Backbone bond lengths (Angstrom), bond angles and torsions (degrees), N, CA, C in turn:
res aa  C-N    CA-C-N  psi(-1)  N-CA   C-N-CA  omega(-1)  CA-C   N-CA-C  phi
1 M - - - 1.435 - - 1.511 113.98 -
2 Q 1.395 114.66 12.65 1.439 117.74 179.44 1.393 114.25 -64.13
3 G 1.297 117.20 134.03 1.490 119.88 -178.91 1.500 111.03 168.20
4 C 1.321 117.37 171.02 1.398 125.98 -177.19 1.448 113.81 -128.45
5 D 1.286 121.00 154.82 1.462 122.10 176.20 1.633 104.57 -97.76
6 D 1.293 111.99 -175.83 1.510 115.70 -172.71 1.507 113.65 -63.07
7 D 1.279 116.27 -18.57 1.508 119.00 -177.84 1.513 108.87 -93.67
8 G 1.350 119.14 2.03 1.521 122.14 179.33 1.474 111.61 85.17
9 F 1.375 115.68 11.96 1.492 117.14 178.08 1.460 111.64 -95.93
10 S 1.350 112.04 135.66 1.440 117.58 178.48 1.549 108.16 -134.82
11 V 1.270 116.07 126.74 1.484 118.54 -179.51 1.452 115.35 -70.76
12 T 1.415 115.57 -2.62 1.480 119.83 176.89 1.497 111.58 -96.68
13 E 1.366 119.77 -2.93 1.415 122.08 -174.86 1.541 108.90 -75.41
14 P 1.263 122.33 138.83 1.508 125.20 176.94 1.509 108.58 -72.53
15 G 1.336 112.99 164.02 1.457 122.05 173.50 1.516 111.40 93.57
16 R 1.351 117.81 141.85 1.395 126.44 -179.12 1.491 113.41 -120.22
17 R 1.272 117.22 149.72 1.476 120.53 177.44 1.486 109.63 -82.97
18 W 1.246 119.24 -24.36 1.438 123.49 178.24 1.533 107.05 -114.84
19 E 1.323 119.18 119.99 1.442 122.78 -171.60 1.543 112.23 -63.47
20 Y 1.383 115.24 -41.70 1.535 121.19 -171.84 1.420 109.62 -102.91
21 L 1.334 125.61 15.19 1.447 125.70 -174.92 1.512 111.49 -143.84
22 T 1.348 115.65 142.64 1.421 122.04 172.69 1.597 104.96 -107.00
23 V 1.407 112.83 129.34 1.444 116.15 179.05 1.495 114.58 -105.36
24 L 1.227 118.48 119.20 1.478 124.86 177.26 1.499 115.87 -105.32
25 G 1.330 118.44 117.61 1.388 121.27 172.15 1.520 114.52 -85.75
26 L 1.244 113.77 133.19 1.502 119.72 -177.23 1.524 111.50 -126.92
27 C 1.397 118.01 112.50 1.503 120.43 -176.08 1.463 107.98 -129.20
28 G 1.263 113.79 -176.70 1.558 124.21 -175.16 1.492 112.22 156.61
29 G 1.179 114.85 167.32 1.462 119.05 177.80 1.466 117.44 -72.58
30 I 1.328 115.35 174.92 1.508 116.77 -176.28 1.556 108.21 -68.18
31 A 1.301 114.94 138.79 1.502 129.16 -176.44 1.476 108.14 59.03
32 S 1.251 122.80 28.68 1.533 123.20 173.44 1.528 111.52 -73.82
33 G 1.318 117.94 -25.98 1.486 116.55 -175.33 1.458 112.89 108.17
34 K 1.440 118.90 13.05 1.480 119.05 -174.75 1.487 108.82 -71.82
35 S 1.405 118.46 -28.82 1.459 114.63 178.98 1.527 111.47 -71.88
36 T 1.344 115.52 -38.05 1.446 121.78 174.09 1.478 112.76 -58.46
37 A 1.332 117.59 -43.73 1.449 122.88 -179.97 1.512 109.22 -66.63
38 S 1.333 118.52 -41.22 1.424 121.42 177.83 1.548 115.19 -63.12
39 S 1.298 112.65 -35.58 1.505 120.87 -179.30 1.483 107.47 -75.29
40 I 1.335 122.22 -34.79 1.467 122.20 176.06 1.452 111.13 -66.27
41 L 1.374 120.25 -39.06 1.434 121.73 -179.70 1.513 112.86 -75.48
42 S 1.256 118.82 -26.08 1.531 120.27 -177.45 1.498 111.78 -107.10
43 A 1.316 120.42 3.24 1.475 120.09 176.96 1.508 110.18 -56.26
44 P 1.396 113.54 142.49 1.456 127.24 11.43 1.544 116.74 -103.40
45 F 1.313 115.22 27.60 1.531 121.66 -167.36 1.506 107.91 -102.27
46 P 1.301 112.38 141.78 1.529 117.83 179.21 1.468 111.40 -74.50
47 P 1.398 118.39 164.30 1.495 120.60 178.56 1.551 111.56 -62.81
48 L 1.335 112.11 154.42 1.389 120.33 172.83 1.497 112.32 -98.93
49 T 1.246 121.07 134.59 1.508 124.17 179.16 1.549 113.71 -119.66
50 S 1.406 115.63 -10.02 1.395 121.74 -179.55 1.510 110.58 -158.28
51 V 1.326 118.88 170.32 1.434 124.71 169.46 1.533 112.29 -54.71
52 A 1.405 108.56 -40.54 1.593 113.15 -175.29 1.445 107.14 -63.37
53 D 1.373 123.00 -36.14 1.463 120.86 177.70 1.491 111.52 -59.92
54 L 1.337 117.98 -42.26 1.446 121.94 178.91 1.449 109.50 -58.67
55 S 1.389 118.07 -47.71 1.468 119.61 -176.14 1.571 111.86 -64.19
56 K 1.307 116.73 -31.85 1.479 120.79 177.43 1.613 107.09 -63.32
57 Q 1.348 112.54 -45.10 1.429 114.00 -174.56 1.549 111.04 -67.91
58 M 1.417 116.42 -35.66 1.409 115.92 -178.95 1.547 109.53 -74.64
59 N 1.305 117.19 -31.78 1.519 118.42 179.60 1.561 108.33 -70.03
60 N 1.238 116.77 -17.92 1.486 118.30 178.08 1.538 110.78 -88.93
61 G 1.299 115.23 -2.43 1.499 119.62 -178.72 1.521 114.74 78.84
62 D 1.295 113.88 19.40 1.476 119.12 -179.68 1.555 116.67 -62.30
63 Q 1.349 114.36 -28.97 1.458 118.72 -175.93 1.548 108.20 -63.77
64 E 1.302 119.25 -47.37 1.436 121.51 -179.75 1.577 114.08 -68.18
65 E 1.279 113.63 -42.83 1.421 122.66 -179.53 1.481 111.83 -61.69
66 A 1.353 118.19 -28.92 1.413 123.30 -172.23 1.522 112.26 -87.18
67 C 1.308 118.66 1.44 1.473 119.66 -171.94 1.512 112.16 -65.42
68 D 1.348 115.56 -34.92 1.539 116.37 175.55 1.544 103.01 -152.46
69 P 1.337 116.48 73.87 1.515 121.41 -177.13 1.476 110.72 -69.16
70 P 1.284 119.89 139.46 1.551 124.36 -177.48 1.528 110.34 -62.19
71 G 1.291 112.36 144.25 1.540 115.16 172.66 1.429 115.26 83.24
72 K 1.412 118.91 -3.91 1.464 117.21 177.60 1.484 112.30 -90.83
73 F 1.249 122.63 156.18 1.477 122.45 176.28 1.492 114.59 -89.80
74 H 1.413 117.75 -4.77 1.457 121.48 167.98 1.511 109.96 -130.24
75 S 1.269 116.10 160.53 1.435 119.80 -176.15 1.559 110.37 -104.27
76 L 1.237 123.14 7.58 1.481 124.86 -178.60 1.551 110.26 -84.02
77 R 1.319 116.11 151.57 1.423 120.94 172.84 1.480 104.88 -78.32
78 A 1.329 118.20 125.80 1.465 124.15 179.11 1.598 107.66 -114.77
79 Y 1.166 119.50 125.40 1.492 127.74 175.92 1.573 109.73 -99.72
80 H 1.334 115.02 124.41 1.461 117.47 -176.08 1.598 107.09 -103.60
81 I 1.240 115.25 115.20 1.543 120.47 174.01 1.587 108.45 -105.88
82 D 1.276 113.29 116.88 1.490 123.57 -176.56 1.559 106.15 -91.71
83 A 1.225 118.48 100.18 1.512 121.16 -174.34 1.568 110.76 -63.24
84 D 1.369 117.34 -35.40 1.430 117.34 174.15 1.546 116.46 -57.17
85 R 1.337 112.79 -44.81 1.435 119.00 176.51 1.509 113.09 -70.91
86 V 1.356 120.09 -35.48 1.334 123.71 169.10 1.493 114.63 -50.26
87 A 1.352 113.56 -50.06 1.454 126.81 -179.54 1.532 110.05 -51.88
88 H 1.321 122.24 -35.29 1.462 123.13 -174.33 1.581 108.80 -61.75
89 G 1.319 116.96 -22.58 1.432 120.48 177.60 1.490 115.75 -68.62
90 V 1.311 122.07 -28.16 1.471 125.28 177.62 1.476 114.26 -68.95
91 Y 1.475 115.74 -7.27 1.472 118.79 173.24 1.495 109.98 -105.44
92 D 1.241 115.42 6.60 1.521 118.29 -178.01 1.529 105.95 -92.84
93 P 1.328 117.00 122.82 1.478 121.85 178.49 1.502 117.02 -55.72
94 S 1.304 112.94 -29.58 1.489 122.63 -178.30 1.551 112.75 -82.86
95 D 1.290 117.08 -11.15 1.484 121.21 -178.81 1.591 110.53 -82.82
96 K 1.260 117.36 130.20 1.512 119.89 -178.53 1.522 109.46 -61.67
97 H 1.367 114.25 -24.41 1.571 116.87 -176.96 1.534 110.24 -96.51
98 N 1.338 115.42 18.75 1.477 114.68 -175.40 1.602 109.46 -71.33
99 I 1.397 118.55 151.55 1.439 123.74 -171.30 1.568 105.38 -115.52
100 L 1.289 119.86 21.47 1.467 118.02 -172.10 1.566 112.66 -64.71
101 E 1.335 116.19 -39.37 1.482 119.62 177.63 1.505 109.51 -64.46
102 D 1.341 119.53 -43.04 1.372 126.30 178.03 1.628 111.83 -61.73
103 L 1.336 115.45 -40.07 1.389 122.11 175.59 1.487 111.28 -56.29
104 E 1.328 112.91 -53.33 1.470 120.37 -176.49 1.518 111.29 -61.27
105 K 1.320 117.43 -37.91 1.519 122.60 176.29 1.507 109.44 -65.09
106 A 1.337 118.83 -42.36 1.456 122.41 -175.45 1.472 116.16 -77.16
107 F 1.399 114.54 -38.74 1.494 118.67 -168.41 1.616 112.23 -118.67
108 G 1.278 115.03 -2.75 1.455 116.60 -177.82 1.509 115.82 96.30
109 P 1.320 120.36 163.18 1.485 122.21 -172.58 1.564 113.98 -71.58
110 D 1.279 115.34 -17.57 1.515 118.31 177.36 1.523 113.73 -62.08
111 V 1.345 120.64 -26.94 1.431 126.18 -179.12 1.555 111.21 -68.25
112 L 1.241 117.82 -12.80 1.484 123.23 179.55 1.447 109.35 -116.33
113 T 1.373 113.92 153.56 1.472 118.31 -178.94 1.576 105.95 -147.28
114 T 1.344 115.27 164.44 1.445 119.97 175.59 1.575 108.01 -143.23
115 S 1.342 114.60 149.07 1.503 121.41 -176.55 1.482 107.34 -84.75
116 D 1.340 116.69 -10.48 1.478 119.78 -175.17 1.592 109.19 -96.56
117 E 1.304 118.86 118.55 1.411 122.72 -177.67 1.569 110.85 -60.54
118 I 1.363 114.78 -34.51 1.474 119.15 179.90 1.512 110.28 -69.58
119 G 1.370 115.25 -30.87 1.401 117.27 178.78 1.474 116.02 99.95
120 D 1.402 116.27 8.80 1.467 120.80 -178.03 1.502 112.01 -84.61
121 A 1.272 116.65 -23.77 1.571 120.23 -175.23 1.619 105.13 -73.18
122 P 1.363 112.04 151.60 1.461 120.39 -179.26 1.582 107.01 -57.79
123 K 1.294 114.49 141.90 1.507 118.10 173.60 1.387 114.25 -81.23
124 S 1.281 116.77 151.87 1.462 126.04 174.37 1.576 113.23 -129.10
125 V 1.303 114.75 169.12 1.417 116.77 -169.06 1.590 107.07 -81.77
126 N 1.294 116.87 135.46 1.478 121.37 173.03 1.527 107.49 -86.47
127 R 1.342 114.95 91.85 1.473 118.59 -170.04 1.536 113.02 -63.01
128 P 1.352 118.63 -38.72 1.448 116.20 177.60 1.525 117.20 -56.78
129 I 1.365 111.32 -45.79 1.510 117.09 179.18 1.492 110.41 -67.40
130 L 1.316 118.91 -47.04 1.512 118.38 -179.20 1.533 109.35 -62.10
131 G 1.313 117.33 -41.42 1.478 118.07 178.76 1.454 112.61 -62.25
132 K 1.292 118.16 -36.61 1.490 121.63 -179.99 1.561 110.42 -67.81
133 I 1.287 116.42 -28.98 1.457 120.00 178.15 1.514 109.29 -75.94
134 V 1.338 114.86 -53.59 1.517 114.46 -167.18 1.556 110.68 -78.55
135 F 1.324 119.33 -28.01 1.471 121.11 -178.71 1.535 112.30 -74.25
136 S 1.323 115.57 -15.04 1.520 118.25 -178.40 1.489 111.10 -105.85
137 D 1.330 114.87 -0.41 1.502 117.23 -176.68 1.498 112.64 -146.17
138 P 1.327 116.46 102.19 1.515 117.14 -176.84 1.488 113.37 -54.66
139 D 1.265 121.24 -31.52 1.415 122.33 -179.48 1.561 112.44 -69.16
140 A 1.352 109.89 -35.29 1.492 114.69 174.26 1.528 111.69 -68.65
141 M 1.302 114.71 -38.56 1.476 117.31 176.12 1.498 111.59 -62.61
142 S 1.276 119.76 -39.96 1.397 125.14 -179.95 1.498 109.77 -63.94
143 K 1.289 119.24 -39.60 1.395 127.06 179.64 1.622 110.36 -64.25
144 L 1.326 109.63 -42.61 1.493 116.48 179.74 1.560 109.90 -65.40
145 E 1.324 114.88 -41.86 1.456 118.98 179.57 1.478 110.16 -64.29
146 E 1.253 118.67 -39.47 1.491 121.24 179.26 1.564 111.71 -62.57
147 L 1.323 115.89 -25.94 1.389 119.05 177.76 1.603 112.76 -82.24
148 I 1.333 109.30 -38.83 1.474 119.64 -171.76 1.560 111.94 -75.48
149 W 1.318 113.46 -53.74 1.486 121.70 -165.70 1.548 112.31 -55.79
150 P 1.409 117.79 -45.81 1.481 114.66 -179.66 1.543 116.43 -63.43
151 Q 1.393 113.77 -32.66 1.434 120.34 -178.56 1.520 108.46 -72.97
152 V 1.322 116.55 -37.41 1.533 120.15 -179.53 1.510 107.39 -67.45
153 K 1.373 114.86 -40.71 1.515 117.88 177.34 1.537 111.01 -60.33
154 A 1.291 114.33 -41.90 1.507 118.72 -177.61 1.572 109.35 -61.37
155 K 1.402 115.04 -39.55 1.426 117.47 -179.29 1.517 114.30 -72.18
156 I 1.384 111.71 -32.47 1.462 117.73 177.54 1.581 111.67 -70.09
157 I 1.357 114.19 -34.89 1.405 116.92 175.29 1.563 112.59 -65.28
158 E 1.330 116.98 -37.02 1.404 121.15 -179.42 1.608 107.69 -63.89
159 I 1.334 118.57 -40.15 1.414 121.40 177.08 1.480 114.40 -66.21
160 L 1.315 111.77 -41.94 1.524 117.18 -179.29 1.608 107.23 -68.36
161 D 1.298 121.05 -35.61 1.426 119.63 179.71 1.535 108.87 -67.64
162 E 1.269 119.65 -34.77 1.450 123.75 177.45 1.519 111.20 -68.21
163 I 1.273 112.38 -42.86 1.511 117.23 -178.44 1.592 108.56 -66.15
164 N 1.281 118.11 -41.27 1.405 125.33 173.02 1.514 114.43 -52.93
165 K 1.328 115.06 -46.17 1.442 118.13 174.79 1.493 116.69 -66.16
166 V 1.375 114.75 -36.89 1.489 118.32 172.17 1.491 110.64 -62.25
167 C 1.259 116.02 -44.41 1.503 118.81 179.22 1.511 114.93 -62.40
168 E 1.363 112.84 -40.00 1.485 117.84 177.18 1.522 109.41 -63.77
169 N 1.211 118.63 -45.86 1.528 119.99 179.80 1.556 112.53 -64.94
170 S 1.418 115.48 -35.93 1.342 117.30 -179.29 1.568 112.91 -73.20
171 L 1.307 113.61 -37.62 1.465 114.18 -177.78 1.531 112.66 -76.81
172 S 1.454 114.36 -30.39 1.439 117.25 178.19 1.627 114.21 -73.00
173 S 1.372 114.75 -15.78 1.423 119.69 -179.48 1.558 110.60 -102.70
174 S 1.303 119.60 4.46 1.384 121.52 179.28 1.517 111.00 -137.36
175 S 1.362 113.55 175.59 1.544 118.14 178.86 1.487 110.02 -90.36
176 S 1.337 119.48 0.58 1.389 123.95 -176.33 1.595 113.27 -66.98
177 T 1.364 118.29 139.51 1.426 119.29 173.06 1.425 111.45 -113.91
178 R 1.354 120.89 14.73 1.498 125.96 -173.90 1.430 108.80 -75.06
179 S 1.317 121.24 138.97 1.433 126.39 179.80 1.556 108.70 -100.98
180 P 1.301 117.36 106.13 1.529 120.05 177.45 1.447 111.31 -54.95
181 V 1.326 113.92 161.19 1.545 120.00 -175.81 1.508 105.51 -119.59
182 A 1.345 121.29 141.50 1.437 126.34 165.26 1.517 108.39 -111.07
183 I 1.271 116.72 124.28 1.519 124.08 -179.43 1.512 106.35 -101.24
184 I 1.408 113.92 119.38 1.476 117.28 174.27 1.540 105.73 -104.56
185 E 1.319 113.02 114.24 1.539 119.20 178.26 1.459 110.84 -95.54
186 A 1.314 115.44 122.38 1.453 118.84 -176.70 1.521 111.16 -162.73
187 A 1.322 121.42 127.26 1.460 115.83 -179.77 1.603 114.30 -73.05
188 V 1.435 113.58 -22.29 1.369 115.71 -179.71 1.539 114.61 -97.12
189 L 1.307 117.23 23.10 1.404 124.80 -167.67 1.494 114.13 -48.13
190 L 1.343 111.89 -51.06 1.540 116.51 -178.57 1.520 114.83 -80.11
191 D 1.340 116.31 -36.72 1.499 119.84 177.94 1.566 108.80 -66.08
192 A 1.337 120.51 -28.51 1.434 121.15 -173.68 1.451 113.08 -78.27
193 G 1.368 116.69 -9.42 1.467 120.77 178.88 1.534 114.03 78.51
194 W 1.395 114.56 34.20 1.482 116.95 -177.01 1.525 109.39 -98.49
195 G 1.425 115.72 10.80 1.485 115.51 -170.40 1.533 114.71 -61.35
196 D 1.416 116.73 -22.40 1.529 116.26 178.93 1.511 112.77 -76.96
197 L 1.363 117.75 -0.86 1.491 121.34 173.88 1.481 112.36 -86.57
198 L 1.368 118.12 -15.67 1.449 119.27 -156.40 1.543 109.12 -112.37
199 D 1.257 116.19 151.54 1.517 127.54 170.74 1.513 112.25 -98.45
200 A 1.326 113.97 -26.57 1.515 120.29 -179.03 1.473 109.46 -161.30
201 V 1.383 116.22 150.56 1.448 121.46 179.86 1.617 108.81 -125.77
202 W 1.252 116.79 124.97 1.391 122.95 174.67 1.500 110.63 -109.84
203 V 1.348 119.55 142.36 1.326 123.55 176.42 1.612 111.70 -120.14
204 V 1.373 115.17 126.95 1.447 119.87 177.37 1.530 107.19 -95.19
205 K 1.296 114.15 121.86 1.513 121.23 -173.60 1.491 107.48 -116.88
206 L 1.300 115.98 128.83 1.417 125.26 174.37 1.567 114.28 -118.82
207 P 1.305 121.75 135.34 1.499 122.08 -179.87 1.591 105.32 -58.07
208 R 1.354 112.49 142.68 1.477 119.24 -178.15 1.422 115.58 -51.78
209 E 1.377 120.11 -42.92 1.414 122.41 -172.74 1.479 108.99 -69.53
210 R 1.328 119.09 -32.15 1.468 117.94 178.83 1.589 108.72 -77.39
211 A 1.309 118.76 -29.23 1.443 118.82 177.50 1.576 109.60 -68.67
212 L 1.405 116.29 -38.34 1.417 118.96 176.99 1.508 109.81 -65.14
213 H 1.310 121.91 -40.39 1.414 124.62 -179.55 1.569 110.30 -61.11
214 R 1.380 112.54 -45.59 1.433 115.97 -177.92 1.555 112.58 -63.04
215 M 1.229 115.64 -39.15 1.477 119.62 -178.67 1.449 112.74 -68.55
216 M 1.391 117.48 -37.40 1.444 119.69 179.32 1.479 111.19 -73.40
217 E 1.369 115.72 -35.91 1.471 120.75 -176.76 1.498 111.08 -80.92
218 N 1.283 119.68 -46.24 1.500 120.33 -172.74 1.519 111.64 -91.02
219 R 1.379 120.52 -24.06 1.409 118.37 -178.45 1.496 113.32 -112.20
220 G 1.342 117.21 -4.65 1.469 119.02 177.48 1.527 113.89 75.86
221 M 1.322 115.44 21.00 1.542 117.61 -176.42 1.488 108.49 -89.86
222 T 1.286 114.70 152.78 1.450 123.14 173.10 1.497 110.83 -69.54
223 Q 1.283 123.12 155.83 1.387 123.81 177.26 1.536 114.57 -59.76
224 E 1.434 116.41 -34.72 1.315 122.70 176.96 1.536 111.77 -63.27
225 D 1.289 117.26 -48.20 1.428 123.68 -179.72 1.498 113.93 -64.07
226 A 1.385 113.29 -40.55 1.458 120.03 -179.47 1.502 108.58 -67.63
227 A 1.283 119.18 -37.60 1.431 124.14 176.77 1.475 113.37 -62.57
228 A 1.305 114.72 -44.15 1.468 123.66 179.33 1.519 110.35 -59.38
229 R 1.385 116.28 -43.99 1.389 121.57 -176.43 1.523 112.65 -66.58
230 I 1.424 115.28 -38.30 1.380 121.55 178.23 1.536 109.66 -66.69
231 D 1.322 114.54 -50.41 1.494 118.43 -177.57 1.538 113.83 -62.77
232 A 1.318 115.34 -25.73 1.481 118.37 179.69 1.475 109.27 -71.51
233 Q 1.269 122.79 -17.53 1.496 126.35 177.30 1.536 114.93 -93.98
234 N 1.277 112.87 -7.01 1.503 114.22 -173.96 1.491 113.96 -58.40
235 S 1.322 116.50 -30.35 1.495 121.35 -179.97 1.544 113.45 -72.94
236 R 1.280 115.59 -17.93 1.488 123.91 -176.93 1.495 112.03 -65.51
237 R 1.343 114.69 139.40 1.437 117.10 174.83 1.485 107.88 -78.78
238 G 1.426 115.06 151.08 1.465 119.33 -174.79 1.490 111.81 76.00
239 I 1.328 120.78 18.15 1.425 119.91 176.30 1.508 109.60 -136.35
240 E 1.319 117.39 -50.74 1.486 119.83 -169.43 1.617 108.64 -95.92
241 N 1.344 119.20 -59.64 1.435 124.95 -174.23 1.538 112.20 -92.12
242 V 1.327 117.36 55.49 1.403 116.67 -167.98 1.547 107.77 -82.27
243 I 1.170 125.11 -24.91 1.509 123.05 179.06 1.539 107.63 -66.81
244 E 1.305 114.45 -48.38 1.496 120.94 177.25 1.570 111.11 -57.24
245 E 1.364 116.66 -42.97 1.416 124.41 -177.06 1.585 108.47 -68.88
246 L 1.375 115.51 -34.90 1.456 117.74 175.76 1.502 112.04 -64.37
247 E 1.325 115.10 -45.14 1.426 120.61 178.31 1.521 113.67 -63.11
248 N 1.320 117.33 -38.53 1.479 115.33 -177.30 1.576 113.27 -89.17
249 G 1.424 116.31 2.49 1.420 117.56 173.78 1.513 114.12 91.93
250 S 1.323 116.95 2.96 1.514 119.51 -177.15 1.540 107.42 -69.62
251 I 1.332 116.11 -32.06 1.494 124.82 177.72 1.476 108.87 -127.48
252 S 1.321 118.99 159.48 1.526 123.93 -176.73 1.508 114.61 -110.62
253 C 1.443 115.06 -17.29 1.451 115.24 -176.19 1.482 109.77 -160.06
254 I 1.288 117.84 144.73 1.559 123.22 173.99 1.490 106.45 -113.05
255 I 1.363 117.94 125.34 1.461 122.39 172.94 1.466 107.84 -102.16
256 E 1.268 119.37 112.81 1.485 124.99 -179.97 1.527 110.64 -83.65
257 N 1.283 115.13 103.45 1.502 121.22 -171.68 1.500 106.89 -90.94
258 N 1.257 122.29 68.17 1.473 125.12 -178.08 1.409 115.82 -114.86
259 G 1.362 118.02 24.28 1.439 122.50 -179.91 1.549 109.02 -138.14
260 D 1.270 117.25 -154.44 1.522 118.51 -177.19 1.613 105.75 -96.15
261 V 1.298 118.06 -172.76 1.499 120.90 -169.75 1.491 107.63 -66.60
262 E 1.415 118.65 -38.74 1.414 115.12 178.60 1.418 116.29 -64.15
263 D 1.419 117.71 -30.98 1.413 121.46 -178.03 1.563 103.34 -70.94
264 L 1.353 118.72 -40.21 1.483 117.61 179.75 1.577 110.49 -64.61
265 R 1.316 117.28 -37.23 1.429 121.25 178.68 1.550 108.46 -61.08
266 S 1.218 118.43 -43.41 1.455 125.44 -177.51 1.528 110.01 -62.69
267 K 1.370 113.25 -45.26 1.529 118.96 178.00 1.446 111.35 -64.82
268 L 1.323 117.71 -36.53 1.417 123.22 179.59 1.596 109.72 -65.18
269 N 1.325 111.22 -43.97 1.505 118.32 173.14 1.511 115.71 -51.50
270 V 1.296 114.55 -49.89 1.397 123.17 179.90 1.543 109.18 -60.50
271 A 1.361 116.70 -50.45 1.418 118.03 -177.37 1.528 114.13 -65.38
272 W 1.399 117.54 -36.30 1.413 124.56 179.73 1.607 110.77 -60.18
273 N 1.327 115.17 -35.92 1.434 117.45 -175.35 1.488 111.03 -102.23
274 D 1.312 119.79 14.38 1.445 122.98 171.62 1.515 112.03 -105.31
275 P 1.299 117.54 114.98 1.495 123.20 179.30 1.512 111.49 -51.55
276 E 1.300 118.79 -35.41 1.465 121.12 -177.35 1.533 110.30 -63.44
277 S 1.349 115.87 -29.45 1.475 119.44 -176.34 1.517 110.10 -69.40
278 W 1.307 116.28 -14.94 1.494 124.33 -178.81 1.531 112.78 -105.70
279 G 1.302 117.03 8.06 1.414 120.47 -170.17 1.523 113.14 70.89
280 A 1.292 113.87 29.86 1.418 127.41 179.48 1.603 115.16 55.22
281 V 1.284 119.40 -46.81 1.454 118.31 -173.07 1.513 112.76 -90.20
282 N 1.396 115.83 -11.70 1.432 120.76 -177.69 1.469 115.76 -101.62
283 A 1.375 116.42 5.25 1.439 116.18 -178.32 1.603 115.86 -56.82
284 P 1.217 117.36 133.80 1.565 118.81 175.92 1.504 114.53 -56.51
285 K 1.205 120.25 140.73 1.428 125.72 179.73 1.542 114.69 -68.92
286 G 1.236 117.75 124.94 1.513 122.34 172.36 1.478 108.61 70.37
287 G 1.372 115.98 173.90 1.439 121.53 161.22 1.524 111.05 101.73
288 G 1.321 126.87 3.65 1.381 126.74 175.17 1.470 116.23 -78.54
289 R 1.377 119.46 147.71 1.401 117.30 173.35 1.475 108.01 -131.14
290 S 1.279 123.08 143.53 1.518 125.82 179.24 1.416 113.09 -111.96
291 D 1.382 115.15 13.58 1.508 117.16 180.00 1.449 116.44 -97.07
292 S 1.289 115.58 15.62 1.544 116.28 -178.65 1.397 109.03 -121.40
């Protein structure tokens, strides 16, 4: 599986950006089950969207309690970073990574709004207007992504840096040699240019008909709307041409989510304990279980 993608990233290359942490990218199409997979791997802890979330977990003593949580098929602490939720921060006026000024320059003043009639209150994004612009124009969507993705990456790096510090302190104060894992969940993982953050990339793949059914049943979408959303992602890396991407080393594992939750859990167990799923050289140290 040796190989590189267009950005020069290969999941089989040795060496980690974070000394005390293994970073797993988890992507897949809409309704594929990547959120469920991330939750299984990181249970029982909720997703992180900021450094503040990590601080809350640490203040609650979650680091120690997570060393060997009951009911998990692995005994490593796994941190789940939900990139979609992280992205919400770039629309927050109080966030240092916010893109509100850039949005106004790119799409005009109507994409921002304020609740203050005088106009002194901080502006926020007018989501209906912005959505109408970008979902009807692929070029506008590309422009929005160019604004969002670098800032989301910066926020994710901040979280990973803090996790790495926590892991360093934890490992230095104990006899454990286990390397905790951070899971970055994002449909656009490869297209966004975040490959340099990752030690491995897994893709959760769901048959099209099952994805359609999930979107219609769980999200109340019409079949036409659901199909349009699925088709719109077909050009994304890590979604459509996954066999080719596995062969060239852009991804390291495909999880076929064609059963129930227990079947998905079983497949994640197999992948977690298979060095090939981690590009062989990047597998986290310790923590596998074979009793599940």
